TORFI-500662 format. One record per residue (C-alpha): residue in three letters; x, y, z; chain. Coordinates in steps of 0.05 Angstrom, whole numbers. Example, Ala and Ser with C-alpha at 12.3 -4.5 7.8 and 13.67 -1.06 7.14 Angstrom:
! residues 2
r,u,v,w,c
ALA,246,-90,156,A
SER,273,-21,143,A
***
This chain:
! residues 659
r,u,v,w,c
MET,-1,-2,1,A
LYS,24,71,-16,A
ILE,6,125,32,A
GLY,16,201,25,A
VAL,24,244,87,A
PHE,9,320,85,A
VAL,28,362,146,A
CYS,-5,430,150,A
HIS,25,494,179,A
CYS,-43,526,186,A
GLY,-5,592,184,A
SER,25,597,255,A
ASN,-34,559,289,A
ILE,4,494,283,A
ALA,75,515,260,A
GLY,80,563,319,A
THR,88,507,370,A
VAL,101,445,325,A
ASP,161,432,281,A
VAL,119,415,220,A
ALA,181,399,175,A
LYS,206,347,225,A
VAL,136,315,230,A
ALA,137,307,155,A
GLU,207,281,154,A
GLU,191,228,208,A
ALA,129,208,171,A
ARG,173,189,110,A
LYS,204,134,153,A
LEU,136,103,171,A
PRO,119,34,136,A
ASP,78,41,72,A
VAL,88,117,68,A
ALA,111,131,-4,A
PHE,106,208,0,A
ALA,106,260,56,A
SER,109,336,55,A
ASP,90,399,94,A
THR,43,451,65,A
MET,25,522,88,A
TYR,-51,513,82,A
ALA,-75,444,63,A
CYS,-147,464,60,A
SER,-135,519,9,A
GLU,-142,510,-67,A
PRO,-67,504,-78,A
GLY,-60,456,-20,A
GLN,-116,411,-46,A
ASP,-87,415,-117,A
GLY,-20,391,-86,A
ILE,-54,330,-55,A
ILE,-87,311,-120,A
GLU,-22,318,-158,A
ALA,17,275,-109,A
ILE,-37,221,-110,A
LYS,-32,218,-187,A
GLU,46,224,-189,A
HIS,61,175,-135,A
ASN,1,128,-149,A
LEU,-21,134,-77,A
ASP,-74,87,-48,A
GLY,-91,129,13,A
VAL,-78,198,44,A
VAL,-64,224,114,A
VAL,-73,299,128,A
ALA,-45,325,193,A
SER,-80,391,206,A
CYS,-143,415,244,A
THR,-204,378,272,A
PRO,-241,329,227,A
ARG,-305,366,246,A
MET,-284,423,206,A
HIS,-249,397,143,A
GLU,-254,322,139,A
PRO,-309,330,85,A
THR,-264,377,48,A
PHE,-207,330,43,A
ARG,-251,269,28,A
ARG,-278,305,-33,A
THR,-206,322,-51,A
VAL,-183,250,-51,A
GLU,-246,230,-89,A
ARG,-231,280,-143,A
ALA,-164,247,-150,A
GLY,-197,178,-163,A
LEU,-194,147,-94,A
ASN,-249,121,-51,A
LYS,-261,180,-4,A
TYR,-258,135,58,A
MET,-186,118,42,A
PHE,-168,181,80,A
GLU,-149,194,152,A
MET,-141,259,190,A
ALA,-94,272,247,A
ASN,-116,330,290,A
ILE,-51,365,309,A
ARG,-81,435,320,A
GLU,-136,427,373,A
HIS,-104,364,402,A
VAL,-30,389,401,A
SER,-12,460,383,A
TRP,-68,497,416,A
ILE,-61,462,485,A
GLY,14,465,496,A
LYS,72,511,485,A
ASP,129,462,492,A
LYS,150,454,417,A
GLU,192,393,427,A
ALA,137,356,466,A
ASN,86,380,415,A
THR,127,355,356,A
ARG,134,286,388,A
LYS,61,281,399,A
ALA,44,303,329,A
ILE,92,251,302,A
ASP,55,198,343,A
LEU,-14,222,319,A
VAL,9,219,245,A
ALA,37,150,257,A
MET,-30,126,288,A
ALA,-69,152,228,A
ALA,-23,119,179,A
ALA,-28,53,215,A
LYS,-105,59,216,A
LEU,-104,75,140,A
THR,-68,9,124,A
ASN,-130,-28,152,A
ASP,-181,17,120,A
ARG,-223,-5,61,A
GLY,-264,31,9,A
LEU,-339,42,31,A
THR,-395,57,-14,A
ALA,-458,96,4,A
LYS,-528,71,-12,A
SER,-583,114,-43,A
PHE,-655,116,-18,A
GLU,-721,155,-34,A
ILE,-742,215,6,A
ASN,-807,245,28,A
LYS,-808,317,6,A
ARG,-849,344,63,A
VAL,-824,385,122,A
MET,-849,392,192,A
VAL,-839,459,230,A
ILE,-845,450,305,A
GLY,-864,520,336,A
GLY,-905,576,309,A
GLY,-865,638,333,A
VAL,-834,687,284,A
ALA,-778,640,267,A
GLY,-824,581,254,A
ILE,-870,625,214,A
GLN,-812,648,169,A
ALA,-785,579,159,A
ALA,-855,551,141,A
LEU,-869,606,93,A
ASP,-800,601,58,A
CYS,-809,524,51,A
ALA,-880,530,26,A
ASP,-861,584,-24,A
GLY,-806,538,-48,A
GLY,-858,488,-66,A
LEU,-853,441,-6,A
GLU,-914,416,32,A
VAL,-907,441,106,A
ILE,-936,416,171,A
LEU,-935,470,223,A
VAL,-945,449,296,A
GLU,-957,500,350,A
LYS,-972,480,424,A
THR,-1015,541,438,A
SER,-1081,557,407,A
SER,-1051,609,363,A
ILE,-987,621,324,A
GLY,-947,684,335,A
GLY,-906,666,395,A
LYS,-873,718,440,A
MET,-872,770,384,A
SER,-949,771,381,A
LYS,-950,796,454,A
LEU,-905,856,438,A
ASP,-931,927,431,A
LYS,-874,954,388,A
THR,-808,930,364,A
PHE,-739,961,370,A
PRO,-704,1000,341,A
THR,-755,1025,292,A
VAL,-814,1026,342,A
ASP,-858,991,291,A
CYS,-922,960,311,A
SER,-909,888,325,A
SER,-977,864,303,A
CYS,-973,901,237,A
ILE,-909,866,220,A
LEU,-928,798,245,A
GLY,-1001,799,228,A
PRO,-996,791,152,A
LYS,-946,734,159,A
MET,-995,698,206,A
VAL,-1051,707,155,A
ASP,-1004,680,100,A
ILE,-995,618,143,A
ALA,-1070,608,148,A
GLN,-1082,619,74,A
HIS,-1021,584,41,A
PRO,-1044,524,1,A
ASN,-979,486,20,A
ILE,-984,495,95,A
THR,-1025,451,144,A
LEU,-1030,483,211,A
TYR,-1039,443,277,A
ALA,-1050,493,333,A
HIS,-1063,470,405,A
ALA,-1020,408,390,A
GLU,-953,377,408,A
VAL,-906,328,378,A
ASP,-918,260,413,A
ASP,-867,214,379,A
ILE,-815,214,325,A
GLN,-790,154,288,A
GLY,-749,144,226,A
TYR,-691,181,194,A
VAL,-672,236,146,A
GLY,-717,235,86,A
ASN,-766,189,120,A
TYR,-791,211,189,A
GLU,-855,183,218,A
ILE,-885,233,269,A
THR,-944,228,312,A
VAL,-978,294,332,A
ASN,-1025,298,389,A
LYS,-1080,348,377,A
LYS,-1105,369,446,A
ALA,-1179,373,458,A
THR,-1205,446,451,A
TYR,-1278,426,463,A
VAL,-1295,466,401,A
ASP,-1304,442,331,A
TRP,-1256,487,296,A
GLU,-1283,467,227,A
ALA,-1350,499,249,A
CYS,-1327,556,294,A
THR,-1325,623,258,A
GLY,-1289,661,313,A
CYS,-1349,706,323,A
GLY,-1333,714,398,A
VAL,-1408,709,422,A
CYS,-1387,651,469,A
THR,-1333,692,502,A
GLU,-1381,750,516,A
LYS,-1434,706,549,A
CYS,-1388,657,588,A
PRO,-1404,667,661,A
SER,-1337,634,685,A
LYS,-1286,691,689,A
LYS,-1231,657,731,A
SER,-1188,628,678,A
LYS,-1117,651,677,A
ASP,-1105,701,619,A
VAL,-1041,667,591,A
PHE,-1034,713,530,A
ASN,-1035,774,575,A
GLU,-983,741,621,A
GLU,-1034,727,675,A
ILE,-1048,802,687,A
GLY,-1121,790,709,A
PHE,-1169,735,688,A
THR,-1208,717,624,A
THR,-1267,672,610,A
ALA,-1264,597,610,A
ILE,-1277,597,533,A
ASN,-1237,647,496,A
ILE,-1197,672,435,A
PRO,-1131,694,460,A
PHE,-1126,759,419,A
PRO,-1162,793,361,A
GLN,-1110,775,307,A
ALA,-1102,702,329,A
ILE,-1090,650,275,A
PRO,-1130,607,277,A
LYS,-1182,653,304,A
LYS,-1220,597,338,A
ALA,-1247,591,411,A
THR,-1216,544,463,A
ILE,-1245,519,528,A
ASP,-1201,516,591,A
PRO,-1226,451,621,A
ASP,-1201,470,690,A
PHE,-1248,529,695,A
CYS,-1308,510,650,A
ARG,-1367,498,696,A
LYS,-1397,448,647,A
LEU,-1335,405,647,A
THR,-1320,412,723,A
SER,-1390,406,751,A
GLY,-1436,387,692,A
LYS,-1475,454,698,A
CYS,-1477,515,654,A
GLY,-1468,501,580,A
VAL,-1486,573,560,A
CYS,-1436,572,503,A
GLU,-1466,509,476,A
LYS,-1536,541,475,A
ILE,-1517,607,443,A
CYS,-1466,585,391,A
PRO,-1497,601,324,A
THR,-1458,545,289,A
LYS,-1464,491,342,A
ALA,-1389,485,346,A
ILE,-1385,468,421,A
GLN,-1364,395,433,A
PHE,-1356,381,509,A
GLU,-1345,306,493,A
GLN,-1283,322,449,A
GLN,-1220,281,463,A
ASP,-1147,287,446,A
GLU,-1133,263,376,A
LYS,-1069,227,349,A
VAL,-1050,245,278,A
ALA,-994,211,238,A
GLU,-951,253,190,A
SER,-894,230,145,A
VAL,-840,282,129,A
GLY,-769,281,105,A
ALA,-741,338,148,A
ILE,-755,375,212,A
ILE,-745,447,232,A
VAL,-746,460,306,A
ALA,-767,532,326,A
THR,-794,523,396,A
GLY,-770,590,420,A
TYR,-756,606,493,A
ASP,-788,619,561,A
LEU,-779,675,610,A
PHE,-737,665,673,A
ASP,-778,655,736,A
TYR,-769,723,770,A
THR,-797,701,836,A
ARG,-730,667,849,A
TYR,-704,737,866,A
GLY,-738,746,932,A
GLU,-702,812,945,A
TYR,-741,842,888,A
GLY,-808,822,915,A
GLY,-831,784,853,A
GLY,-896,752,863,A
ARG,-906,787,930,A
TYR,-915,860,907,A
ALA,-968,871,856,A
ASP,-931,931,825,A
VAL,-867,891,811,A
ILE,-881,862,742,A
THR,-841,829,683,A
SER,-821,863,620,A
LEU,-869,820,580,A
GLN,-928,839,628,A
TYR,-909,911,618,A
GLU,-913,899,542,A
ARG,-984,875,551,A
LEU,-1001,939,590,A
LEU,-971,982,534,A
SER,-1008,943,480,A
ALA,-1075,969,453,A
SER,-1101,896,454,A
GLY,-1077,887,526,A
PRO,-1122,884,589,A
THR,-1117,960,599,A
GLY,-1129,980,528,A
GLY,-1059,1010,522,A
HIS,-1063,1053,584,A
ILE,-1006,1045,635,A
LYS,-1038,1029,700,A
ARG,-1012,999,766,A
PRO,-1039,929,778,A
SER,-1048,945,851,A
ASP,-1097,1005,846,A
GLY,-1105,1024,770,A
LYS,-1069,1090,779,A
GLU,-1018,1118,729,A
PRO,-948,1111,754,A
LYS,-902,1172,757,A
ASN,-836,1139,770,A
VAL,-823,1075,733,A
VAL,-760,1036,750,A
PHE,-729,983,703,A
ILE,-681,932,733,A
GLN,-636,898,679,A
CYS,-606,826,680,A
VAL,-659,791,723,A
GLY,-641,719,706,A
SER,-582,738,661,A
ARG,-507,744,673,A
ASP,-518,715,744,A
LYS,-482,652,763,A
SER,-520,651,831,A
VAL,-586,631,795,A
GLY,-550,587,744,A
ARG,-555,637,685,A
PRO,-487,664,671,A
TYR,-503,680,598,A
CYS,-529,746,569,A
SER,-599,742,540,A
GLY,-578,792,489,A
PHE,-642,832,476,A
CYS,-659,857,545,A
CYS,-620,922,540,A
MET,-656,939,477,A
TYR,-727,924,498,A
THR,-717,962,563,A
ALA,-695,1024,523,A
LYS,-756,1016,478,A
GLN,-804,1010,538,A
ALA,-773,1072,572,A
ILE,-787,1112,506,A
LEU,-857,1085,502,A
THR,-871,1100,575,A
LYS,-854,1174,561,A
ASP,-899,1173,500,A
HIS,-956,1144,540,A
LEU,-942,1185,603,A
PRO,-908,1251,586,A
GLU,-900,1270,660,A
SER,-869,1205,681,A
GLN,-794,1193,697,A
SER,-760,1127,678,A
TYR,-699,1097,713,A
VAL,-657,1039,690,A
PHE,-611,1001,735,A
TYR,-562,964,689,A
MET,-498,927,693,A
ASP,-472,941,623,A
ILE,-509,967,562,A
ARG,-503,917,505,A
ALA,-528,945,439,A
PRO,-485,915,384,A
GLY,-536,913,327,A
LYS,-552,962,270,A
MET,-582,1026,299,A
TYR,-583,995,369,A
ASP,-533,1039,404,A
GLU,-566,1102,373,A
PHE,-632,1077,400,A
THR,-608,1070,472,A
ARG,-576,1139,466,A
ARG,-643,1166,442,A
ALA,-676,1139,505,A
MET,-626,1176,550,A
GLU,-617,1241,512,A
GLU,-687,1254,478,A
TYR,-733,1219,529,A
GLY,-693,1235,593,A
THR,-688,1164,618,A
ARG,-638,1162,675,A
TYR,-590,1105,672,A
VAL,-559,1082,737,A
ARG,-499,1033,730,A
GLY,-507,984,790,A
ARG,-546,926,816,A
VAL,-608,932,859,A
SER,-601,902,926,A
MET,-673,902,950,A
ILE,-742,930,938,A
TYR,-790,942,995,A
PRO,-859,977,1002,A
MET,-869,1044,1037,A
GLY,-940,1067,1035,A
ASP,-965,1062,964,A
LYS,-893,1067,939,A
LEU,-838,1017,926,A
ILE,-769,1037,950,A
VAL,-717,1013,902,A
ARG,-647,1010,936,A
GLY,-585,997,895,A
ALA,-517,1023,879,A
ASP,-488,1072,830,A
THR,-419,1045,815,A
LEU,-402,1106,773,A
MET,-414,1153,829,A
GLY,-392,1104,883,A
THR,-456,1116,926,A
GLN,-518,1081,946,A
VAL,-582,1107,916,A
GLU,-656,1097,932,A
VAL,-713,1113,884,A
GLU,-786,1118,903,A
ALA,-823,1079,848,A
ASP,-894,1072,831,A
LEU,-881,1015,784,A
VAL,-821,966,777,A
VAL,-808,928,714,A
LEU,-760,870,716,A
ALA,-722,856,651,A
VAL,-724,781,657,A
GLY,-677,741,615,A
ALA,-692,683,566,A
GLU,-685,611,582,A
ALA,-698,548,545,A
ALA,-771,529,532,A
LYS,-804,483,580,A
GLY,-802,413,553,A
ALA,-741,425,510,A
PRO,-701,368,537,A
GLN,-755,319,528,A
LEU,-768,342,455,A
ALA,-691,338,443,A
GLU,-695,264,463,A
LYS,-750,251,415,A
LEU,-711,286,359,A
ARG,-646,252,382,A
ILE,-607,320,382,A
SER,-561,350,435,A
TYR,-575,406,482,A
ASP,-529,446,529,A
SER,-531,450,603,A
TYR,-584,507,600,A
GLY,-629,467,555,A
PHE,-617,504,489,A
TYR,-608,459,429,A
MET,-538,450,402,A
GLU,-518,467,329,A
SER,-471,421,292,A
HIS,-419,476,286,A
PRO,-426,545,317,A
LYS,-396,579,255,A
LEU,-398,533,196,A
ARG,-465,497,210,A
PRO,-505,541,256,A
VAL,-573,518,236,A
GLU,-558,442,230,A
THR,-556,390,284,A
ASN,-515,328,290,A
THR,-578,288,269,A
ALA,-587,291,194,A
GLY,-651,323,171,A
VAL,-664,362,236,A
TYR,-651,438,234,A
LEU,-657,496,284,A
ALA,-687,564,279,A
GLY,-693,620,330,A
SER,-686,623,405,A
CYS,-690,548,414,A
GLN,-615,550,399,A
GLY,-601,608,444,A
PRO,-631,678,459,A
LYS,-641,717,397,A
ASP,-679,781,376,A
ILE,-731,786,319,A
PRO,-683,797,260,A
GLN,-637,741,280,A
SER,-695,694,290,A
VAL,-723,712,222,A
GLY,-655,702,189,A
GLN,-646,636,221,A
GLY,-716,614,199,A
SER,-700,631,128,A
ALA,-632,595,135,A
ALA,-664,532,162,A
ALA,-712,533,104,A
SER,-656,541,54,A
LYS,-621,480,83,A
VAL,-685,438,76,A
LEU,-695,463,3,A
THR,-624,443,-11,A
LEU,-635,374,23,A
PHE,-696,363,-20,A
SER,-664,387,-85,A
LYS,-646,315,-100,A
ASP,-695,257,-111,A
GLN,-652,210,-70,A
LEU,-604,217,-12,A
GLU,-543,178,2,A
SER,-534,142,70,A
ASP,-468,146,109,A
PRO,-433,77,103,A
GLN,-397,89,170,A
ILE,-448,48,205,A
SER,-450,-13,246,A
GLU,-451,-83,214,A
VAL,-471,-147,249,A
ASN,-431,-212,241,A
ILE,-489,-262,241,A
LYS,-444,-320,258,A
ARG,-421,-288,324,A
CYS,-487,-255,344,A
VAL,-522,-293,400,A
GLY,-583,-252,400,A
CYS,-576,-225,472,A
GLY,-609,-160,450,A
LYS,-561,-112,489,A
CYS,-547,-72,428,A
ILE,-622,-59,418,A
GLU,-627,-35,488,A
THR,-569,13,486,A
CYS,-577,42,415,A
PRO,-601,116,424,A
PHE,-628,121,354,A
GLY,-669,58,353,A
ALA,-628,35,292,A
ILE,-624,-39,315,A
GLU,-680,-88,311,A
GLU,-688,-163,326,A
MET,-696,-209,267,A
ASP,-705,-285,256,A
PHE,-649,-320,222,A
ARG,-664,-395,211,A
GLY,-702,-399,276,A
GLU,-651,-360,316,A
LYS,-656,-289,343,A
LYS,-604,-241,313,A
ALA,-592,-167,312,A
LYS,-602,-127,250,A
VAL,-579,-54,235,A
ILE,-627,-8,200,A
GLU,-574,25,156,A
THR,-613,89,142,A
ILE,-626,104,217,A
CYS,-556,85,244,A
GLN,-515,147,259,A
GLY,-450,109,270,A
CYS,-441,128,345,A
GLY,-411,60,361,A
ILE,-446,48,427,A
CYS,-470,-20,404,A
THR,-399,-40,386,A
SER,-374,-28,456,A
THR,-434,-61,485,A
CYS,-435,-127,449,A
PRO,-404,-180,493,A
GLN,-388,-224,432,A
GLY,-357,-170,390,A
ALA,-409,-187,336,A
ILE,-420,-115,315,A
GLN,-366,-74,281,A
LEU,-371,0,264,A
GLN,-347,8,193,A
HIS,-286,51,187,A
PHE,-274,44,262,A
THR,-267,-30,270,A
ASP,-230,-65,327,A
ASN,-173,-81,281,A
GLN,-168,-7,257,A
ILE,-169,21,329,A
LEU,-119,-33,352,A
ALA,-71,-17,296,A
GLU,-69,54,323,A
VAL,-59,31,396,A
ASN,-3,-16,374,A
VAL,37,38,339,A
LEU,29,84,399,A
CYS,51,32,447,A
GLN,104,-1,403,A
GLN,164,25,441,A
THR,131,4,507,A
LEU,116,-66,479,A
GLN,188,-75,454,A
GLN,216,-56,523,A
SER,171,-103,560,A
PHE,199,-164,517,A
GLU,271,-144,523,A
***
């Protein structure tokens, strides 16, 4: 076998702490190595051309590239060797950047380690064999989970691209958090005016099927062929017959249901339509507060409904859908502000969240757009905004910045002055983070044109005094303590992962971080893809994002789906597990441990054997390490290939032990 070794300088990333020329020199001494050289940038066009020329000139059978992480450029180099006429799996990559040069400054030690890694890769390559991908048909339908602005954008882009879209939203209307906003920063546009037309487009688009008040119950299958069960929760109203006239909401005598859309500022009727622009604009009954469902009495809505749409006997319904790709746009939830006991959250009526304040500002809110204190309905004179409640705070397990809180606080301060010209706004902040287009100018406008007083410091406590709230904090710029008499306190609560995100991640078989946000495949090169093929991310389910970023990611995820479906067939990755029928004893341990459900039991001449479903297997190798008989081997990472690497690494030790 003839092997070619190419050692990359990567500028000074590798060459700064590794003697690249010596690594190439030592590589020439390895068995089966017919050619070795160092190159400045192996991934560049000249670098790739050099590899192709060497393969043809020296008639190489395989290639080792010593450079950066395989996660970044392994596909690049595989395409390179394939263009030169080799099987793309006759290639190995030694990571001498992340595993060597970036973690140590001892050049001599780093060089020795790099030489060892190259030797291991070459030894494995001698045991490699060419693999061939298999093709399979795909279902060109896509499911979007989550009906916020990111999900709406993704669904519309996919539908406009000619794909059939299934949109699943867990609440009774699409729109997400954006539908609850009064205005948006930095243009102070009406949120409903921007979002409303897109919501209507969802309802009217011929390629979109909307399941509102529904959740994904189960997901099976693989990229191109997912089988998904959707649980349509009972609304107790026949949405096919309901016209959204609202007569039932006017006559309903039960007015103790929590007004979820208005962030539980007050109550609403047991049967209600969440807001005037709701899509679908259909009534939903809250079974916990409906007198008919709780006590068997009442039934007023059923009697007065002009279309006879009320169905008290309605049950949850399971719907099966087949799709080829999934876009996850489940959004975020707000931090539980009651964890800050010193702020009186949940104890003082006039300490509210930023989203509750949005509902007070909104014309469709509980006060009709008039700012009133929840405690007594009076207009506040002094309004205090407190930043970073549940953000940048390790003590509550939220060390990250939520990103958009500084901006929406500046917006709310501006709107407060517009609504109440005689009012004064105060903002307690840690740092002002306004990196977007027109963002810094917007915060400056709040200070200079609207007279908002920014105080740099944390608030230590809030306590009542008469009908006022005393906000005590520090001004770190002045080096003094300050106290402000507030009529209303607004907490700029941070974003956290949506409730149920980890459970959905397990169904999707995707990763999530320690805070519950879904993890992308690569933060820079694959920001909307996951490590599960066919599953894409959009919006704040991946991490806190403002509206423009969420819309951009929605379109990016849609473009990935359209690219995926541009072919009639997809190729499966041949780096999957393979069962040796002769050695398999049918114990079933591999079936139990496979996280992807890619192994099933089959009957082979009257005996139980394991069988790998090739299109589902992701090549994780858990089954290989679990099998007590060694009957399953992961292609391209077989026991013999791994042992070849170990033997080279331990060769000197083995020789010494036999002397």
